C-alpha positions as CSV (number, residue, x, y, z in Angstrom):
1,M,-9.8,-5.9,25.8
2,L,-10.6,-9.4,24.8
3,V,-14.4,-9.9,24.7
4,G,-14.8,-13.5,24.0
5,S,-13.2,-16.5,25.7
6,S,-10.8,-17.3,22.8
7,V,-9.2,-15.7,19.8
8,R,-11.4,-16.1,16.7
9,R,-10.4,-16.7,13.1
10,V,-10.5,-13.7,10.8
11,A,-12.2,-14.3,7.5
12,V,-11.3,-12.4,4.3
13,V,-14.6,-12.3,2.4
14,G,-13.4,-10.3,-0.6
15,G,-12.4,-6.9,-1.9
16,S,-13.3,-4.2,-4.4
17,R,-11.4,-1.3,-5.8
18,I,-11.6,1.3,-8.5
19,P,-9.2,1.1,-11.4
20,F,-5.8,2.6,-10.6
21,A,-5.0,5.6,-12.8
22,R,-1.8,7.3,-13.8
23,A,-1.5,10.6,-11.9
24,H,-2.9,13.8,-13.4
25,G,-5.1,11.8,-15.8
26,A,-8.5,10.2,-15.3
27,Y,-8.9,11.1,-11.7
28,A,-7.4,14.6,-11.8
29,G,-10.8,16.1,-11.0
30,V,-11.6,14.0,-8.0
31,G,-10.0,13.6,-4.6
32,N,-9.5,11.1,-1.8
33,Q,-13.0,11.2,-0.5
34,E,-14.7,10.5,-3.8
35,M,-12.3,7.6,-4.5
36,M,-12.5,6.1,-1.1
37,T,-16.3,6.3,-1.2
38,A,-16.3,4.5,-4.5
39,A,-14.1,1.7,-3.3
40,L,-16.1,1.2,-0.1
41,R,-19.4,1.4,-2.0
42,G,-18.0,-1.4,-4.3
43,V,-17.6,-3.6,-1.3
44,V,-21.1,-2.7,0.0
45,E,-22.7,-3.5,-3.3
46,R,-20.7,-6.6,-4.0
47,F,-21.6,-8.3,-0.7
48,G,-25.1,-6.8,0.0
49,L,-24.2,-4.7,3.0
50,Q,-26.7,-1.9,2.3
51,G,-28.2,-0.6,5.5
52,L,-26.0,-2.7,7.8
53,R,-24.1,-1.4,10.7
54,L,-20.5,-2.6,10.6
55,G,-18.2,-2.7,13.6
56,E,-15.5,-0.6,12.0
57,V,-14.3,0.9,8.7
58,A,-10.6,1.6,9.0
59,A,-8.6,3.2,6.1
60,G,-6.3,6.1,5.4
61,A,-4.4,8.2,2.9
62,V,-0.8,9.4,2.8
63,M,-1.4,12.5,0.7
64,K,-4.2,14.2,2.6
65,H,-5.8,17.7,2.8
66,S,-6.4,19.1,6.3
67,K,-10.1,19.3,5.5
68,D,-10.0,15.5,5.3
69,F,-9.3,15.0,9.0
70,N,-12.3,12.6,9.2
71,L,-11.9,11.2,5.7
72,V,-13.1,7.6,6.3
73,R,-16.1,8.6,8.4
74,E,-17.2,11.1,5.7
75,A,-16.8,8.4,3.0
76,V,-18.8,5.9,5.1
77,L,-21.7,8.2,5.2
78,S,-22.0,8.1,1.4
79,T,-21.7,4.3,1.0
80,G,-25.2,3.0,1.9
81,L,-24.0,1.5,5.1
82,D,-26.0,2.3,8.3
83,P,-24.8,5.7,9.4
84,H,-24.1,4.3,12.8
85,T,-21.0,2.6,11.3
86,P,-17.8,4.2,12.7
87,G,-14.9,5.2,10.6
88,L,-11.2,5.2,11.6
89,D,-8.4,7.1,9.8
90,L,-4.9,5.7,10.2
91,Q,-1.7,5.9,8.2
92,R,1.5,3.9,7.9
93,A,2.8,5.3,4.6
94,C,2.7,2.6,1.8
95,G,1.6,0.0,4.3
96,T,-1.6,1.8,5.4
97,G,-4.0,-0.6,3.7
98,L,-2.5,-3.7,5.1
99,E,-2.1,-2.1,8.5
100,A,-5.9,-1.2,8.3
101,A,-6.6,-4.9,7.6
102,I,-4.6,-6.1,10.5
103,T,-6.3,-3.5,12.8
104,V,-9.8,-4.6,11.8
105,G,-8.7,-8.2,11.9
106,N,-7.4,-7.8,15.5
107,K,-10.7,-6.4,16.6
108,I,-12.6,-9.3,15.0
109,A,-10.2,-11.8,16.5
110,L,-10.6,-10.3,20.0
111,G,-14.4,-10.3,19.8
112,Q,-14.8,-6.6,19.8
113,I,-16.6,-6.5,16.4
114,E,-18.0,-9.1,14.1
115,V,-17.3,-7.4,10.7
116,G,-15.4,-4.5,9.3
117,I,-13.9,-3.0,6.1
118,A,-10.3,-2.1,5.7
119,G,-9.0,0.1,2.9
120,G,-6.8,2.9,1.6
121,V,-6.8,5.7,-0.9
122,D,-4.3,8.1,-2.4
123,T,-4.2,10.8,-4.9
124,I,-1.2,12.5,-6.5
125,S,-3.4,14.6,-8.7
126,D,-5.1,16.4,-5.8
127,T,-2.2,16.7,-3.3
128,P,-2.3,19.6,-0.8
129,V,-0.2,22.6,-1.8
130,V,1.0,24.8,1.0
131,Y,2.9,28.0,1.4
132,P,6.1,28.8,3.4
133,R,5.8,28.6,7.2
134,A,6.8,32.3,7.4
135,Y,3.6,33.2,5.5
136,Q,1.5,30.9,7.7
137,Q,2.9,32.5,10.8
138,L,2.2,36.0,9.5
139,L,-1.4,35.1,8.8
140,L,-1.8,33.6,12.3
141,Q,-0.3,36.7,13.8
142,A,-2.9,38.8,12.0
143,Y,-5.7,36.4,13.1
144,R,-4.7,36.8,16.7
145,G,-4.7,40.6,16.6
146,R,-7.2,42.4,18.8
147,S,-7.2,45.8,17.2
148,F,-7.4,46.9,13.6
149,W,-3.7,47.8,13.6
150,E,-2.7,44.5,15.2
151,R,-4.7,42.6,12.5
152,T,-3.2,44.6,9.6
153,R,0.4,45.3,10.7
154,P,1.6,41.8,10.0
155,F,0.7,42.2,6.3
156,L,3.4,44.9,6.0
157,G,5.9,42.0,6.2
158,I,4.6,40.2,3.1
159,R,7.4,39.3,0.7
160,P,7.3,37.7,-2.8
161,Q,8.9,34.5,-1.5
162,H,5.9,34.0,0.7
163,F,3.9,33.0,-2.4
164,K,6.2,30.3,-3.6
165,P,4.1,27.1,-3.2
166,I,5.6,24.0,-1.5
167,F,4.5,20.8,-3.2
168,P,4.7,17.5,-1.3
169,G,7.2,15.0,-2.4
170,A,8.4,11.5,-1.6
171,V,11.5,12.8,0.2
172,E,12.7,11.5,3.6
173,P,13.0,14.4,6.0
174,R,15.9,12.7,7.8
175,T,18.1,12.1,4.8
176,G,16.8,14.5,2.1
177,L,16.7,11.7,-0.3
178,S,13.8,10.6,-2.4
179,M,12.6,7.1,-2.2
180,G,14.0,6.4,-5.6
181,E,17.4,7.8,-4.7
182,S,17.3,5.7,-1.5
183,C,16.5,2.5,-3.4
184,E,19.2,3.3,-5.9
185,L,21.7,3.1,-3.0
186,M,20.2,-0.2,-2.0
187,A,20.6,-1.6,-5.5
188,K,24.2,-0.6,-5.5
189,H,24.8,-2.1,-2.1
190,W,23.2,-5.4,-3.0
191,Q,24.6,-5.4,-6.5
192,I,21.3,-5.7,-8.2
193,A,21.7,-5.7,-12.0
194,R,19.7,-3.4,-14.3
195,E,18.8,-6.5,-16.4
196,D,17.3,-8.3,-13.4
197,Q,15.2,-5.3,-12.5
198,D,13.9,-4.9,-16.0
199,R,13.1,-8.6,-16.1
200,L,11.0,-8.4,-13.0
201,A,9.2,-5.3,-14.3
202,Y,8.5,-7.0,-17.6
203,A,7.0,-10.0,-15.7
204,S,4.8,-7.6,-13.7
205,H,3.3,-6.0,-16.8
206,V,2.8,-9.4,-18.5
207,N,1.1,-10.9,-15.5
208,A,-1.1,-7.9,-14.9
209,A,-2.2,-7.8,-18.5
210,R,-2.9,-11.5,-18.4
211,A,-5.0,-11.1,-15.2
212,W,-7.2,-8.6,-17.0
213,K,-7.4,-10.7,-20.2
214,D,-8.3,-13.8,-18.3
215,G,-11.0,-12.0,-16.3
216,F,-9.3,-12.4,-12.9
217,N,-9.9,-8.7,-12.0
218,A,-13.5,-8.6,-13.3
219,D,-15.1,-8.8,-9.8
220,L,-12.3,-7.0,-8.0
221,V,-12.4,-3.8,-9.9
222,Q,-15.4,-1.5,-10.3
223,P,-15.5,1.2,-13.0
224,F,-15.1,4.7,-11.8
225,N,-15.1,8.2,-13.4
226,G,-15.0,6.9,-16.9
227,L,-12.2,4.3,-16.3
228,A,-13.0,0.6,-16.5
229,A,-9.5,-0.8,-16.1
230,D,-6.1,0.2,-14.7
231,N,-4.3,2.4,-17.2
232,N,-0.7,2.0,-16.0
233,I,-0.3,-1.5,-17.4
234,R,1.9,-1.7,-20.5
235,A,0.8,-4.9,-22.2
236,D,2.9,-4.2,-25.2
237,T,6.2,-3.5,-23.4
238,T,9.3,-5.7,-24.1
239,P,12.6,-6.2,-22.4
240,E,14.2,-4.3,-25.2
241,R,12.0,-1.3,-24.7
242,L,12.7,-1.3,-20.9
243,A,16.4,-1.5,-21.6
244,Q,16.3,1.7,-23.6
245,L,15.0,3.9,-20.7
246,K,17.5,6.2,-19.0
247,P,18.1,6.0,-15.2
248,S,15.8,8.2,-13.2
249,F,17.5,8.7,-9.9
250,D,21.2,8.6,-10.8
251,P,21.4,9.8,-14.3
252,T,24.9,11.2,-14.3
253,S,27.3,8.7,-12.7
254,G,26.8,6.1,-15.4
255,H,25.9,3.5,-12.7
256,G,22.2,4.2,-12.2
257,T,19.8,1.3,-12.7
258,L,16.4,2.5,-11.6
259,T,14.2,3.7,-14.4
260,A,10.7,4.8,-15.1
261,G,10.1,1.3,-16.4
262,N,11.2,-0.7,-13.4
263,S,9.8,1.7,-10.8
264,T,6.2,2.1,-9.9
265,P,4.5,5.1,-11.5
266,L,2.8,7.9,-9.5
267,T,-0.8,6.7,-9.2
268,D,-4.3,7.7,-8.0
269,G,-6.7,5.0,-6.6
270,A,-8.5,3.4,-3.8
271,S,-9.2,-0.2,-2.6
272,A,-11.1,-2.0,0.2
273,V,-11.6,-5.4,1.6
274,L,-14.3,-7.0,3.8
275,L,-13.2,-8.9,6.9
276,A,-15.5,-10.8,9.3
277,S,-15.8,-13.4,11.9
278,E,-16.5,-16.9,10.6
279,D,-20.0,-17.0,12.2
280,W,-21.0,-13.6,10.7
281,A,-19.9,-14.6,7.2
282,R,-21.5,-18.0,7.3
283,A,-24.8,-16.6,8.7
284,R,-25.1,-14.4,5.6
285,N,-23.9,-17.1,3.1
286,L,-20.9,-15.0,2.2
287,P,-17.8,-16.7,0.9
288,V,-14.8,-17.0,3.1
289,Q,-11.9,-16.9,0.7
290,A,-9.0,-16.9,3.2
291,W,-8.1,-16.4,6.8
292,L,-5.9,-13.5,7.9
293,T,-3.7,-15.4,10.3
294,Y,-0.5,-13.3,11.0
295,G,0.7,-9.7,10.7
296,K,3.9,-7.9,11.6
297,A,5.3,-4.4,11.4
298,W,9.0,-3.5,11.6
299,A,11.4,-0.6,11.1
300,V,15.1,-0.2,10.3
301,D,17.8,2.4,11.1
302,F,18.1,3.8,7.6
303,V,19.2,7.2,9.1
304,G,22.3,5.7,10.7
305,G,23.0,3.8,7.5
306,R,22.7,0.3,9.0
307,D,20.1,-0.7,6.4
308,G,18.5,0.7,3.3
309,L,15.3,2.7,3.5
310,L,13.1,0.0,2.1
311,M,14.6,-3.1,3.8
312,A,12.3,-3.4,6.8
313,P,10.4,-6.4,5.3
314,A,13.6,-8.3,5.2
315,Y,13.3,-8.3,9.0
316,A,9.5,-8.3,9.4
317,V,9.0,-11.5,7.4
318,P,11.5,-13.7,9.3
319,A,10.0,-12.5,12.6
320,M,6.5,-13.3,11.4
321,L,7.7,-16.7,10.2
322,D,8.9,-17.4,13.7
323,D,5.5,-16.5,15.1
324,A,3.8,-18.9,12.6
325,G,6.4,-21.7,12.9
326,L,7.0,-21.6,9.1
327,A,9.8,-21.5,6.7
328,L,10.1,-19.0,3.8
329,Q,9.5,-21.8,1.3
330,D,6.1,-22.8,3.0
331,F,4.0,-20.6,0.7
332,D,2.1,-21.1,-2.5
333,Y,2.0,-17.4,-3.4
334,Y,4.3,-14.5,-2.6
335,E,2.8,-10.9,-2.9
336,I,5.8,-8.6,-2.5
337,H,4.9,-5.0,-3.2
338,E,7.0,-3.6,-6.1
339,A,7.8,-0.1,-5.0
340,F,10.7,-0.6,-7.3
341,A,11.8,-3.8,-8.9
342,A,15.2,-3.3,-7.1
343,Q,13.5,-3.3,-3.7
344,V,12.0,-6.7,-4.3
345,L,15.3,-8.1,-5.5
346,C,17.2,-6.6,-2.6
347,T,14.9,-8.2,-0.1
348,L,15.1,-11.6,-1.8
349,K,18.9,-11.4,-1.9
350,A,19.0,-10.5,1.8
351,W,17.0,-13.6,2.6
352,E,19.4,-15.7,0.5
353,S,22.5,-14.2,2.3
354,D,24.1,-16.2,5.0
355,E,25.9,-13.1,6.2
356,F,22.8,-10.9,6.4
357,C,20.7,-13.6,8.1
358,R,23.4,-14.4,10.6
359,E,24.5,-10.8,11.4
360,R,21.2,-9.0,11.2
361,L,18.6,-11.6,11.9
362,G,20.6,-13.8,14.4
363,R,20.0,-16.9,12.4
364,E,22.4,-19.8,11.8
365,R,21.8,-19.8,8.1
366,A,20.0,-17.9,5.3
367,L,16.2,-18.2,4.9
368,G,16.9,-19.3,1.3
369,P,15.4,-18.5,-2.0
370,I,11.7,-18.6,-3.0
371,D,10.2,-20.1,-6.1
372,R,10.0,-17.1,-8.4
373,S,7.2,-18.6,-10.4
374,K,5.0,-18.0,-7.3
375,L,5.9,-14.3,-7.0
376,N,3.3,-11.7,-8.0
377,V,1.6,-14.0,-10.4
378,K,-1.1,-11.5,-11.2
379,G,1.3,-8.6,-11.5
380,S,2.1,-6.0,-8.9
381,S,2.8,-2.3,-8.3
382,V,5.2,-1.7,-11.2
383,A,2.4,-2.6,-13.6
384,Y,-0.8,-1.6,-11.7
385,G,0.7,1.5,-10.1
386,H,0.9,2.4,-6.4
387,P,-1.7,4.7,-4.8
388,F,0.3,4.6,-1.5
389,A,-2.3,3.7,1.1
390,A,-4.4,1.6,-1.4
391,T,-1.8,-1.0,-2.3
392,G,-2.2,-3.1,0.9
393,T,-5.8,-3.9,0.5
394,R,-5.4,-4.4,-3.2
395,I,-3.0,-7.1,-2.4
396,V,-5.1,-8.7,0.3
397,A,-8.0,-9.0,-2.1
398,V,-5.9,-10.5,-4.9
399,L,-4.2,-13.0,-2.6
400,A,-7.4,-14.1,-1.0
401,K,-9.0,-14.7,-4.4
402,L,-5.9,-16.6,-5.6
403,L,-6.0,-18.9,-2.5
404,A,-9.8,-19.5,-2.9
405,G,-9.3,-20.5,-6.5
406,D,-6.5,-22.9,-6.0
407,P,-7.5,-26.1,-4.1
408,A,-3.9,-27.2,-3.8
409,A,-2.8,-24.0,-2.1
410,K,-2.4,-23.6,1.6
411,R,-1.2,-20.0,2.2
412,G,0.3,-16.8,0.8
413,L,2.8,-14.2,2.1
414,I,2.3,-10.4,1.8
415,S,5.3,-8.0,2.2
416,I,5.1,-4.3,1.8
417,C,7.9,-1.7,2.3
418,T,7.1,1.8,3.4
419,A,8.5,5.3,3.7
420,G,10.2,6.0,7.0
421,G,12.2,2.8,6.9
422,M,9.2,0.6,7.9
423,G,7.5,-2.5,6.6
424,V,4.2,-4.3,7.1
425,T,3.7,-8.0,6.4
426,A,1.0,-10.6,6.7
427,I,0.0,-14.2,6.1
428,L,-3.2,-15.5,4.6
429,D,-4.3,-19.1,4.8
430,R,-6.7,-20.7,2.4
431,A,-10.2,-21.2,3.9
């Protein structure tokens, strides 16, 4: 319920994250709780929040052990915040971090809280491994037994196949296709050339490497577990090297275009961002880098084949633009999550299509092109990697800093596709 008499502005104070690491590498020995704690502690230390009670810390993970049912609250208790600070676990696949920021922002806007942290974390190196349901049912049957015989008889049904582990994967239950296979279909539908995908991937690596060289990431990334910088970035890659890689998701037809080079790598990492009311931030002399002004979630019917799995942002962004009374070209920066280079290009092509915008969005004409020189100017997920739930708040922190450092800028757009045919988008205005 609305507490104040008006909706308040939501300040993005700034963010912190740990370096993103290629899976099964630097963070193979740690899990979600350790990484989330480190990212949250980075925010606490950067902005002097030790001992303070915050209104909310909202974050989540996609790959999550059952023991981590209260992941965020457990992480909060190790950050130096007042232990009366509540923690909220949420999850919207790859959009989790941005969804957490919107959730915290809404509470601030409504006057329910003054300040909160949003974040996300994910590990591929410490994913839960389970055993077949038949084995689980057998164990539960034994657990429910009242007598010695009832507790032991189920074990007579044990078979070798019960011990074959089941590893999690990025496969859609409704279609049986991996995210890469689904995006390959999108690339074919939208006729996205391999060369264009490689070109976007190359730009991602070049921009990310430059961001590190120029010191842009220095205050956004805190060393963790022996790693001081992201280790996915390939500063020495070239278009020629990218062109030599074989297709990853359609290797046999001769028409595959998605490769390990133009797709985001499996990644471990965590990120967080501090949001507050204007009064709270000003009272503590904390910087207001940007305002979180709009957010939107959407979903598409990928099961019925009406749209590709990762096309929801193509709908969410136009709907959000209508809310804001803006055109697609009214932005100084575009942060479009690079799950795959092809996904970004499919979305851009949809916005440029009169047919798509007329038939799917109900518009008279296409939204039109964007200025590509404003797209992912500090690199994005192809270069940095993509710890699923952590990407959203990584992007919020990057965009807020970009806006704060550019006196000529007015606003930036965030667009994130997710598993399940969903998308999460947001707008930040320069403070």
